[in-house]
C-alpha positions as CSV (number, residue, x, y, z in Angstrom):
1,M,21.6,14.9,-14.0
2,T,19.5,15.4,-17.2
3,A,22.3,17.2,-19.1
4,A,24.9,14.6,-18.1
5,F,22.5,11.8,-18.7
6,L,21.7,12.9,-22.2
7,G,25.3,13.4,-23.0
8,S,27.3,16.2,-24.5
9,E,26.6,15.2,-28.1
10,E,22.8,15.8,-27.8
11,P,22.8,19.1,-29.8
12,A,24.6,17.4,-32.6
13,A,22.1,14.6,-32.4
14,L,19.2,17.1,-32.7
15,E,21.0,18.6,-35.8
16,A,21.3,15.1,-37.3
17,V,17.6,14.4,-36.8
18,G,16.4,17.6,-38.3
19,F,16.9,20.5,-35.8
20,T,19.6,22.9,-35.1
21,H,20.2,25.2,-32.1
22,T,20.3,28.9,-32.7
23,T,22.4,31.3,-30.6
24,D,19.3,32.2,-28.5
25,G,18.8,28.6,-27.5
26,T,15.7,27.9,-29.6
27,E,15.5,25.1,-32.2
28,A,15.1,25.8,-35.9
29,P,14.1,23.2,-38.5
30,R,16.8,21.7,-40.7
31,P,16.6,19.3,-43.6
32,V,15.2,15.9,-42.5
33,F,17.7,13.3,-41.4
34,S,18.0,10.2,-43.6
35,I,20.2,7.1,-43.5
36,D,22.0,7.3,-46.8
37,N,25.6,6.6,-45.8
38,D,27.7,4.6,-43.3
39,N,28.2,7.6,-40.9
40,A,24.4,8.2,-40.7
41,M,23.8,4.5,-40.1
42,G,26.5,4.3,-37.5
43,W,25.1,7.3,-35.7
44,W,21.5,5.9,-35.7
45,L,22.6,2.5,-34.4
46,K,24.7,4.2,-31.6
47,K,21.8,6.4,-30.6
48,I,19.3,3.5,-30.5
49,R,21.7,1.3,-28.4
50,A,22.3,4.2,-26.1
51,K,18.6,4.9,-25.5
52,Y,17.9,1.2,-24.8
53,D,20.9,1.2,-22.4
54,Q,19.6,4.4,-20.7
55,L,16.2,2.8,-20.4
56,A,17.6,-0.4,-18.9
57,H,19.7,1.6,-16.4
58,L,16.6,3.7,-15.3
59,E,14.6,0.5,-14.8
60,E,17.4,-1.0,-12.7
61,V,17.7,2.2,-10.6
62,F,13.9,2.3,-10.1
63,K,13.9,-1.4,-9.0
64,T,16.8,-0.8,-6.6
65,Q,15.2,2.4,-5.1
66,K,11.9,0.7,-4.7
67,A,13.5,-2.2,-2.8
68,I,15.3,0.2,-0.6
69,L,12.1,2.2,0.2
70,Q,10.2,-1.0,0.9
71,S,12.9,-2.2,3.3
72,D,13.0,1.3,5.0
73,L,9.2,1.2,5.4
74,K,9.3,-2.3,6.9
75,N,12.0,-1.2,9.4
76,L,9.9,1.8,10.4
77,Q,6.7,-0.2,10.8
78,A,8.5,-2.3,13.4
79,F,8.2,0.7,15.7
80,E,4.4,0.9,15.4
81,D,3.7,-0.6,18.8
82,Q,6.2,1.7,20.5
83,A,4.8,4.7,18.8
84,R,1.2,3.7,19.8
85,D,2.3,3.1,23.4
86,Y,4.2,6.4,23.6
87,A,1.3,8.4,22.1
88,L,-1.2,6.7,24.4
89,S,1.0,7.7,27.4
90,K,0.8,11.3,26.4
91,L,-3.0,11.5,26.4
92,E,-4.8,13.0,29.4
93,R,-7.3,10.9,31.2
94,K,-10.5,11.8,33.0
95,A,-11.2,10.7,36.5
96,D,-13.0,7.6,35.2
97,G,-10.0,6.5,33.2
98,S,-11.4,7.5,29.8
99,F,-9.5,9.9,27.6
100,R,-10.2,13.7,27.5
101,R,-9.2,13.8,23.8
102,K,-8.2,10.8,21.6
103,T,-6.0,12.8,19.3
104,I,-2.6,14.2,20.0
105,A,-0.5,16.4,17.7
106,F,3.3,16.1,17.5
107,G,4.4,19.5,16.2
108,L,4.2,19.8,12.4
109,D,5.2,16.2,11.9
110,G,1.7,14.7,12.3
111,C,-0.8,13.5,14.9
112,V,-2.0,10.2,16.3
113,S,-5.7,9.5,16.8
114,F,-7.2,6.6,18.8
115,R,-10.5,5.0,18.6
116,T,-11.9,2.1,20.6
117,V,-12.3,-0.9,18.5
118,P,-15.2,-2.9,20.0
119,S,-14.9,-6.5,20.9
120,R,-16.2,-8.9,18.3
121,Y,-16.4,-12.6,17.3
122,A,-14.1,-13.7,14.4
123,V,-15.9,-16.4,12.5
124,D,-14.1,-19.0,10.4
125,E,-17.0,-19.8,8.0
126,K,-15.4,-22.9,6.5
127,E,-14.8,-24.4,9.9
128,L,-18.2,-23.5,11.3
129,L,-20.0,-24.7,8.2
130,G,-18.0,-27.9,8.2
131,S,-19.4,-28.7,11.7
132,L,-23.0,-28.2,10.4
133,T,-23.3,-31.2,8.0
134,G,-26.7,-32.3,6.6
135,D,-26.0,-36.0,6.0
136,D,-29.7,-36.8,5.9
137,L,-30.4,-34.6,2.8
138,P,-30.8,-36.4,-0.6
139,P,-28.0,-35.7,-3.1
140,Y,-30.3,-33.8,-5.5
141,V,-31.2,-31.2,-2.8
142,V,-28.8,-28.3,-2.9
143,T,-28.6,-26.1,0.2
144,V,-26.7,-22.9,0.6
145,K,-25.2,-22.4,4.0
146,K,-24.5,-18.9,5.1
147,I,-23.4,-17.6,8.5
148,D,-25.3,-14.7,10.0
149,R,-22.6,-13.1,12.0
150,R,-25.0,-11.0,14.0
151,A,-27.0,-14.1,15.0
152,V,-23.7,-15.9,16.0
153,S,-22.9,-12.9,18.2
154,D,-26.4,-13.0,19.8
155,Y,-26.2,-16.8,20.2
156,V,-22.8,-16.6,22.0
157,R,-24.0,-13.8,24.3
158,S,-27.2,-15.5,25.2
159,T,-25.9,-19.1,25.7
160,G,-22.2,-18.5,26.6
161,D,-21.4,-21.3,24.2
162,L,-18.6,-20.6,21.8
163,P,-19.1,-22.8,18.7
164,K,-16.1,-24.3,16.9
165,G,-14.9,-21.8,14.4
166,V,-15.8,-18.7,16.5
167,E,-13.2,-16.8,18.4
168,F,-13.8,-13.9,20.9
169,I,-11.7,-10.8,20.1
170,A,-11.6,-8.3,23.0
171,A,-12.1,-4.6,22.6
172,R,-8.8,-2.7,22.1
173,E,-7.5,0.8,21.4
174,S,-6.6,1.3,17.7
175,A,-4.3,4.1,16.7
176,S,-4.2,5.9,13.3
177,F,-1.2,7.9,12.4
178,A,-1.9,10.9,10.1
179,G,-0.8,10.1,6.6
180,V,0.4,6.6,7.5
181,K,-1.4,3.3,6.7
182,F,-0.2,0.2,8.5
183,P,-1.2,-3.3,7.6
184,G,-4.1,-4.6,9.7
185,D,-5.6,-1.2,10.4
186,A,-8.4,-1.7,7.9
187,R,-11.6,-2.8,9.6
188,D,-13.3,-5.9,8.2
189,P,-16.7,-4.8,6.9
190,D,-18.2,-8.1,8.1
191,E,-17.1,-7.7,11.7
192,T,-19.8,-8.3,14.3
193,E,-19.5,-6.0,17.3
194,S,-20.4,-7.4,20.6
């Protein structure tokens, strides 16, 4: 593609700019190119236009290829649940129902690993803070409200009361596919395990 893309007149262009090709394929210096006649000016304008056209073409090809790859990835990600379920069905279980191993290899194509994601409480800080108004405070008192996620988890466990803005998320099995990153696999560093 490179030779065709550069065009058949490239050696002549190198000669015009100050290099010539020798019989053994190396380049040798020539007198420096200068625009001192109509032919030289025409050649220079044609080369500049061609390079900009090539650049625009490459940018368009890149944009098109990127869109195709993104679409292909989206289509493949649609099978994530099926792949997780299939890999889960291939794992051996112990008598108590737990897994013997949580990783299974699929030939040279990769492996799937599972880990148990503990249950947790998802806290909507804005909603929870909104329900804790301090109407009796004077306007010149500034308070900073912050949610202690561990304390929320302890409170819910001890009282059984689920405050507005707190949601229980049950434990689940999470799969990681070697070399593949799916949206939503990243663990929130502020998660509170229960």
